[in-house]
LUMZA-321625 format. One record per atom (N, C-alpha, C): residue number from 1; residue in three letters; atom name; x, y, z. Coordinates in steps of 0.02 Angstrom, whole numbers. Each point is the difference from the previous one (the first is absolute). Example, Ala and Ser with C-alpha at 12.3 -4.5 7.8 and 13.67 -1.06 7.14 Angstrom:
BEGIN
@num:1 | residu:ALA | atome:N | x:660 | y:-284 | z:390
@num:1 | residu:ALA | atome:CA | x:-45 | y:59 | z:0
@num:1 | residu:ALA | atome:C | x:45 | y:60 | z:0
@num:2 | residu:SER | atome:N | x:-18 | y:53 | z:-36
@num:2 | residu:SER | atome:CA | x:42 | y:59 | z:3
@num:2 | residu:SER | atome:C | x:-39 | y:55 | z:37
This chain:
BEGIN
@num:1 | residu:MET | atome:N | x:304 | y:-771 | z:-231
@num:1 | residu:MET | atome:CA | x:32 | y:58 | z:-27
@num:1 | residu:MET | atome:C | x:-33 | y:17 | z:-67
@num:2 | residu:VAL | atome:N | x:-9 | y:63 | z:-12
@num:2 | residu:VAL | atome:CA | x:-30 | y:24 | z:-62
@num:2 | residu:VAL | atome:C | x:53 | y:41 | z:-37
@num:3 | residu:GLU | atome:N | x:5 | y:-11 | z:-64
@num:3 | residu:GLU | atome:CA | x:48 | y:36 | z:-40
@num:3 | residu:GLU | atome:C | x:-35 | y:28 | z:-62
@num:4 | residu:GLN | atome:N | x:20 | y:59 | z:-21
@num:4 | residu:GLN | atome:CA | x:-29 | y:28 | z:-60
@num:4 | residu:GLN | atome:C | x:54 | y:36 | z:-39
@num:5 | residu:GLN | atome:N | x:-14 | y:9 | z:-64
@num:5 | residu:GLN | atome:CA | x:47 | y:36 | z:-42
@num:5 | residu:GLN | atome:C | x:1 | y:74 | z:19
@num:6 | residu:PHE | atome:N | x:55 | y:33 | z:-16
@num:6 | residu:PHE | atome:CA | x:6 | y:72 | z:12
@num:6 | residu:PHE | atome:C | x:-52 | y:36 | z:-43
@num:7 | residu:VAL | atome:N | x:-35 | y:47 | z:31
@num:7 | residu:VAL | atome:CA | x:-52 | y:38 | z:-34
@num:7 | residu:VAL | atome:C | x:21 | y:73 | z:2
@num:8 | residu:LYS | atome:N | x:2 | y:32 | z:-58
@num:8 | residu:LYS | atome:CA | x:13 | y:71 | z:-4
@num:8 | residu:LYS | atome:C | x:-63 | y:34 | z:-26
@num:9 | residu:ALA | atome:N | x:-32 | y:39 | z:42
@num:9 | residu:ALA | atome:CA | x:-61 | y:35 | z:-20
@num:9 | residu:ALA | atome:C | x:16 | y:50 | z:-55
@num:10 | residu:ASN | atome:N | x:-43 | y:2 | z:-50
@num:10 | residu:ASN | atome:CA | x:8 | y:51 | z:-52
@num:10 | residu:ASN | atome:C | x:-64 | y:41 | z:-8
@num:11 | residu:GLU | atome:N | x:-46 | y:-9 | z:47
@num:11 | residu:GLU | atome:CA | x:-61 | y:40 | z:4
@num:11 | residu:GLU | atome:C | x:-18 | y:11 | z:73
@num:12 | residu:LYS | atome:N | x:-36 | y:53 | z:13
@num:12 | residu:LYS | atome:CA | x:-25 | y:12 | z:68
@num:12 | residu:LYS | atome:C | x:-59 | y:-47 | z:12
@num:13 | residu:THR | atome:N | x:-1 | y:-31 | z:58
@num:13 | residu:THR | atome:CA | x:-54 | y:-46 | z:17
@num:13 | residu:THR | atome:C | x:-62 | y:38 | z:21
@num:14 | residu:ASP | atome:N | x:-56 | y:-15 | z:-32
@num:14 | residu:ASP | atome:CA | x:-65 | y:30 | z:16
@num:14 | residu:ASP | atome:C | x:-35 | y:-48 | z:48
@num:15 | residu:LEU | atome:N | x:-9 | y:21 | z:62
@num:15 | residu:LEU | atome:CA | x:-31 | y:-43 | z:50
@num:15 | residu:LEU | atome:C | x:-72 | y:-18 | z:-16
@num:16 | residu:ASN | atome:N | x:-34 | y:41 | z:-41
@num:16 | residu:ASN | atome:CA | x:-67 | y:-18 | z:-23
@num:16 | residu:ASN | atome:C | x:3 | y:-61 | z:-46
@num:17 | residu:VAL | atome:N | x:53 | y:-6 | z:-39
@num:17 | residu:VAL | atome:CA | x:9 | y:-58 | z:-44
@num:17 | residu:VAL | atome:C | x:14 | y:-61 | z:43
@num:18 | residu:VAL | atome:N | x:39 | y:8 | z:53
@num:18 | residu:VAL | atome:CA | x:14 | y:-56 | z:46
@num:18 | residu:VAL | atome:C | x:-65 | y:-23 | z:32
@num:19 | residu:ARG | atome:N | x:-40 | y:46 | z:24
@num:19 | residu:ARG | atome:CA | x:-64 | y:-17 | z:32
@num:19 | residu:ARG | atome:C | x:-46 | y:-36 | z:-49
@num:20 | residu:THR | atome:N | x:-6 | y:25 | z:-61
@num:20 | residu:THR | atome:CA | x:-42 | y:-32 | z:-50
@num:20 | residu:THR | atome:C | x:24 | y:-70 | z:-16
@num:21 | residu:PHE | atome:N | x:66 | y:-8 | z:-8
@num:21 | residu:PHE | atome:CA | x:29 | y:-66 | z:-14
@num:21 | residu:PHE | atome:C | x:-18 | y:-49 | z:55
@num:22 | residu:LEU | atome:N | x:10 | y:22 | z:62
@num:22 | residu:LEU | atome:CA | x:-13 | y:-45 | z:56
@num:22 | residu:LEU | atome:C | x:-75 | y:-15 | z:7
@num:23 | residu:GLU | atome:N | x:-42 | y:50 | z:-8
@num:23 | residu:GLU | atome:CA | x:-73 | y:-12 | z:3
@num:23 | residu:GLU | atome:C | x:-22 | y:-48 | z:-54
@num:24 | residu:ASN | atome:N | x:28 | y:6 | z:-59
@num:24 | residu:ASN | atome:CA | x:-18 | y:-45 | z:-55
@num:24 | residu:ASN | atome:C | x:24 | y:-72 | z:14
@num:25 | residu:ASN | atome:N | x:44 | y:-7 | z:48
@num:25 | residu:ASN | atome:CA | x:26 | y:-66 | z:18
@num:25 | residu:ASN | atome:C | x:-25 | y:-23 | z:69
@num:26 | residu:GLY | atome:N | x:-56 | y:29 | z:22
@num:26 | residu:GLY | atome:CA | x:-34 | y:-24 | z:60
@num:26 | residu:GLY | atome:C | x:22 | y:30 | z:65
@num:27 | residu:PHE | atome:N | x:42 | y:51 | z:-1
@num:27 | residu:PHE | atome:CA | x:23 | y:32 | z:61
@num:27 | residu:PHE | atome:C | x:-43 | y:62 | z:13
@num:28 | residu:ARG | atome:N | x:-9 | y:16 | z:63
@num:28 | residu:ARG | atome:CA | x:-32 | y:64 | z:17
@num:28 | residu:ARG | atome:C | x:45 | y:38 | z:47
@num:29 | residu:ASN | atome:N | x:-2 | y:66 | z:-9
@num:29 | residu:ASN | atome:CA | x:41 | y:44 | z:41
@num:29 | residu:ASN | atome:C | x:-29 | y:2 | z:70
@num:30 | residu:THR | atome:N | x:42 | y:-14 | z:50
@num:30 | residu:THR | atome:CA | x:-23 | y:0 | z:69
@num:30 | residu:THR | atome:C | x:19 | y:65 | z:37
@num:31 | residu:LYS | atome:N | x:58 | y:28 | z:-18
@num:31 | residu:LYS | atome:CA | x:22 | y:64 | z:26
@num:31 | residu:LYS | atome:C | x:63 | y:21 | z:-37
@num:32 | residu:ASN | atome:N | x:10 | y:63 | z:-6
@num:32 | residu:ASN | atome:CA | x:60 | y:28 | z:-32
@num:32 | residu:ASN | atome:C | x:23 | y:-42 | z:-60
@num:33 | residu:HIS | atome:N | x:55 | y:-35 | z:5
@num:33 | residu:HIS | atome:CA | x:27 | y:-39 | z:-55
@num:33 | residu:HIS | atome:C | x:-1 | y:-75 | z:15
@num:34 | residu:ASP | atome:N | x:-52 | y:-22 | z:36
@num:34 | residu:ASP | atome:CA | x:-7 | y:-69 | z:20
@num:34 | residu:ASP | atome:C | x:-62 | y:-31 | z:-33
@num:35 | residu:TYR | atome:N | x:5 | y:-64 | z:-18
@num:35 | residu:TYR | atome:CA | x:-53 | y:-34 | z:-37
@num:35 | residu:TYR | atome:C | x:-11 | y:-69 | z:28
@num:36 | residu:LEU | atome:N | x:-62 | y:-25 | z:-8
@num:36 | residu:LEU | atome:CA | x:-20 | y:-66 | z:23
@num:36 | residu:LEU | atome:C | x:-37 | y:-36 | z:-55
@num:37 | residu:ASN | atome:N | x:18 | y:-63 | z:-11
@num:37 | residu:ASN | atome:CA | x:-39 | y:-44 | z:-43
@num:37 | residu:ASN | atome:C | x:-28 | y:-54 | z:45
@num:38 | residu:GLU | atome:N | x:-65 | y:6 | z:15
@num:38 | residu:GLU | atome:CA | x:-32 | y:-46 | z:46
@num:38 | residu:GLU | atome:C | x:-2 | y:-71 | z:-28
@num:39 | residu:GLU | atome:N | x:-13 | y:-7 | z:-64
@num:39 | residu:GLU | atome:CA | x:-4 | y:-67 | z:-30
@num:39 | residu:GLU | atome:C | x:66 | y:-37 | z:5
@num:40 | residu:LEU | atome:N | x:55 | y:34 | z:-13
@num:40 | residu:LEU | atome:CA | x:66 | y:-31 | z:5
@num:40 | residu:LEU | atome:C | x:29 | y:1 | z:70
@num:41 | residu:GLY | atome:N | x:-28 | y:43 | z:43
@num:41 | residu:GLY | atome:CA | x:27 | y:7 | z:68
@num:41 | residu:GLY | atome:C | x:68 | y:33 | z:1
@num:42 | residu:LEU | atome:N | x:9 | y:50 | z:-44
@num:42 | residu:LEU | atome:CA | x:64 | y:35 | z:-5
@num:42 | residu:LEU | atome:C | x:-7 | y:73 | z:19
@num:43 | residu:ILE | atome:N | x:48 | y:25 | z:37
@num:43 | residu:ILE | atome:CA | x:4 | y:71 | z:16
@num:43 | residu:ILE | atome:C | x:64 | y:26 | z:-31
@num:44 | residu:LEU | atome:N | x:-6 | y:55 | z:-38
@num:44 | residu:LEU | atome:CA | x:58 | y:35 | z:-28
@num:44 | residu:LEU | atome:C | x:4 | y:68 | z:33
@num:45 | residu:GLU | atome:N | x:59 | y:18 | z:23
@num:45 | residu:GLU | atome:CA | x:9 | y:64 | z:33
@num:45 | residu:GLU | atome:C | x:59 | y:38 | z:-29
@num:46 | residu:ASP | atome:N | x:-2 | y:65 | z:12
@num:46 | residu:ASP | atome:CA | x:57 | y:44 | z:-16
@num:46 | residu:ASP | atome:C | x:8 | y:9 | z:-76
@num:47 | residu:LEU | atome:N | x:-56 | y:3 | z:-36
@num:47 | residu:LEU | atome:CA | x:2 | y:6 | z:-73
@num:47 | residu:LEU | atome:C | x:-1 | y:73 | z:-22
@num:48 | residu:HIS | atome:N | x:45 | y:40 | z:26
@num:48 | residu:HIS | atome:CA | x:5 | y:70 | z:-21
@num:48 | residu:HIS | atome:C | x:45 | y:5 | z:-62
@num:49 | residu:ASP | atome:N | x:7 | y:60 | z:-25
@num:49 | residu:ASP | atome:CA | x:34 | y:10 | z:-64
@num:49 | residu:ASP | atome:C | x:75 | y:-14 | z:0
@num:50 | residu:GLU | atome:N | x:29 | y:-12 | z:58
@num:50 | residu:GLU | atome:CA | x:71 | y:-20 | z:2
@num:50 | residu:GLU | atome:C | x:7 | y:-76 | z:1
@num:51 | residu:ASN | atome:N | x:-54 | y:-35 | z:13
@num:51 | residu:ASN | atome:CA | x:1 | y:-73 | z:2
@num:51 | residu:ASN | atome:C | x:-35 | y:-33 | z:-59
@num:52 | residu:VAL | atome:N | x:-33 | y:41 | z:-41
@num:52 | residu:VAL | atome:CA | x:-28 | y:-24 | z:-62
@num:52 | residu:VAL | atome:C | x:29 | y:45 | z:-55
@num:53 | residu:LEU | atome:N | x:44 | y:-28 | z:-39
@num:53 | residu:LEU | atome:CA | x:32 | y:38 | z:-54
@num:53 | residu:LEU | atome:C | x:-34 | y:-15 | z:-65
@num:54 | residu:THR | atome:N | x:4 | y:48 | z:-47
@num:54 | residu:THR | atome:CA | x:-29 | y:-10 | z:-66
@num:54 | residu:THR | atome:C | x:57 | y:1 | z:-51
@num:55 | residu:GLN | atome:N | x:3 | y:-55 | z:-37
@num:55 | residu:GLN | atome:CA | x:51 | y:-8 | z:-52
@num:55 | residu:GLN | atome:C | x:-35 | y:-19 | z:-64
@num:56 | residu:ASP | atome:N | x:4 | y:43 | z:-51
@num:56 | residu:ASP | atome:CA | x:-32 | y:-13 | z:-65
@num:56 | residu:ASP | atome:C | x:-74 | y:-17 | z:7
@num:57 | residu:GLY | atome:N | x:-35 | y:36 | z:44
@num:57 | residu:GLY | atome:CA | x:-72 | y:-9 | z:9
@num:57 | residu:GLY | atome:C | x:-19 | y:-58 | z:44
@num:58 | residu:MET | atome:N | x:48 | y:-37 | z:25
@num:58 | residu:MET | atome:CA | x:-14 | y:-58 | z:43
@num:58 | residu:MET | atome:C | x:15 | y:16 | z:72
@num:59 | residu:LEU | atome:N | x:-46 | y:-18 | z:44
@num:59 | residu:LEU | atome:CA | x:11 | y:9 | z:71
@num:59 | residu:LEU | atome:C | x:47 | y:-54 | z:26
@num:60 | residu:CYS | atome:N | x:49 | y:21 | z:38
@num:60 | residu:CYS | atome:CA | x:49 | y:-46 | z:30
@num:60 | residu:CYS | atome:C | x:-3 | y:9 | z:75
@num:61 | residu:PHE | atome:N | x:-25 | y:-50 | z:34
@num:61 | residu:PHE | atome:CA | x:-8 | y:3 | z:73
@num:61 | residu:PHE | atome:C | x:65 | y:-21 | z:33
@num:62 | residu:ILE | atome:N | x:32 | y:47 | z:34
@num:62 | residu:ILE | atome:CA | x:63 | y:-15 | z:35
@num:62 | residu:ILE | atome:C | x:-10 | y:17 | z:73
@num:63 | residu:ASP | atome:N | x:34 | y:-33 | z:42
@num:63 | residu:ASP | atome:CA | x:-1 | y:14 | z:72
@num:63 | residu:ASP | atome:C | x:-71 | y:1 | z:28
@num:64 | residu:THR | atome:N | x:-43 | y:-42 | z:-27
@num:64 | residu:THR | atome:CA | x:-69 | y:-6 | z:23
@num:64 | residu:THR | atome:C | x:-2 | y:-43 | z:63
@num:65 | residu:VAL | atome:N | x:-37 | y:23 | z:49
@num:65 | residu:VAL | atome:CA | x:-11 | y:-40 | z:60
@num:65 | residu:VAL | atome:C | x:-63 | y:-40 | z:-11
@num:66 | residu:PHE | atome:N | x:4 | y:-67 | z:7
@num:66 | residu:PHE | atome:CA | x:-60 | y:-40 | z:-10
@num:66 | residu:PHE | atome:C | x:-7 | y:-52 | z:56
@num:67 | residu:TYR | atome:N | x:-63 | y:-16 | z:14
@num:67 | residu:TYR | atome:CA | x:-17 | y:-47 | z:53
@num:67 | residu:TYR | atome:C | x:-54 | y:-47 | z:-25
@num:68 | residu:ILE | atome:N | x:0 | y:-60 | z:28
@num:68 | residu:ILE | atome:CA | x:-57 | y:-44 | z:-9
@num:68 | residu:ILE | atome:C | x:-47 | y:16 | z:58
@num:69 | residu:ALA | atome:N | x:-61 | y:18 | z:-16
@num:69 | residu:ALA | atome:CA | x:-46 | y:24 | z:51
@num:69 | residu:ALA | atome:C | x:-39 | y:-58 | z:32
@num:70 | residu:PRO | atome:N | x:5 | y:-7 | z:66
@num:70 | residu:PRO | atome:CA | x:-42 | y:-49 | z:33
@num:70 | residu:PRO | atome:C | x:-73 | y:20 | z:-6
@num:71 | residu:GLU | atome:N | x:-45 | y:-48 | z:4
@num:71 | residu:GLU | atome:CA | x:-72 | y:15 | z:-8
@num:71 | residu:GLU | atome:C | x:-25 | y:52 | z:50
@num:72 | residu:LYS | atome:N | x:29 | y:2 | z:60
@num:72 | residu:LYS | atome:CA | x:-21 | y:49 | z:50
@num:72 | residu:LYS | atome:C | x:11 | y:71 | z:-26
@num:73 | residu:ILE | atome:N | x:57 | y:12 | z:-30
@num:73 | residu:ILE | atome:CA | x:15 | y:66 | z:-25
@num:73 | residu:ILE | atome:C | x:-48 | y:19 | z:-56
@num:74 | residu:ILE | atome:N | x:-13 | y:-47 | z:-44
@num:74 | residu:ILE | atome:CA | x:-45 | y:14 | z:-56
@num:74 | residu:ILE | atome:C | x:-70 | y:18 | z:25
@num:75 | residu:SER | atome:N | x:-26 | y:-37 | z:50
@num:75 | residu:SER | atome:CA | x:-67 | y:14 | z:24
@num:75 | residu:SER | atome:C | x:-2 | y:67 | z:37
@num:76 | residu:ILE | atome:N | x:54 | y:21 | z:33
@num:76 | residu:ILE | atome:CA | x:1 | y:63 | z:36
@num:76 | residu:ILE | atome:C | x:-2 | y:60 | z:-48
@num:77 | residu:THR | atome:N | x:31 | y:-7 | z:-59
@num:77 | residu:THR | atome:CA | x:4 | y:57 | z:-46
@num:77 | residu:THR | atome:C | x:-64 | y:10 | z:-40
@num:78 | residu:ASN | atome:N | x:-47 | y:-45 | z:4
@num:78 | residu:ASN | atome:CA | x:-63 | y:7 | z:-38
@num:78 | residu:ASN | atome:C | x:-46 | y:50 | z:32
């Protein structure tokens, strides 16, 4: 079970900022709002502006769908 504090957005989330943040942390955009980090073997999905809130300039990832990627999936997406 995952629990997080209540987050109230006080800024509009810029999806370009989300993309830059994720790319700077080793993720690449695979389609729409989905990202893959091949080194970590993690897939993050559904990172649209209703699931990534911005509070005081900080991105807050809520309701993110994430998977541990088997090696087969990683090799297919290359």
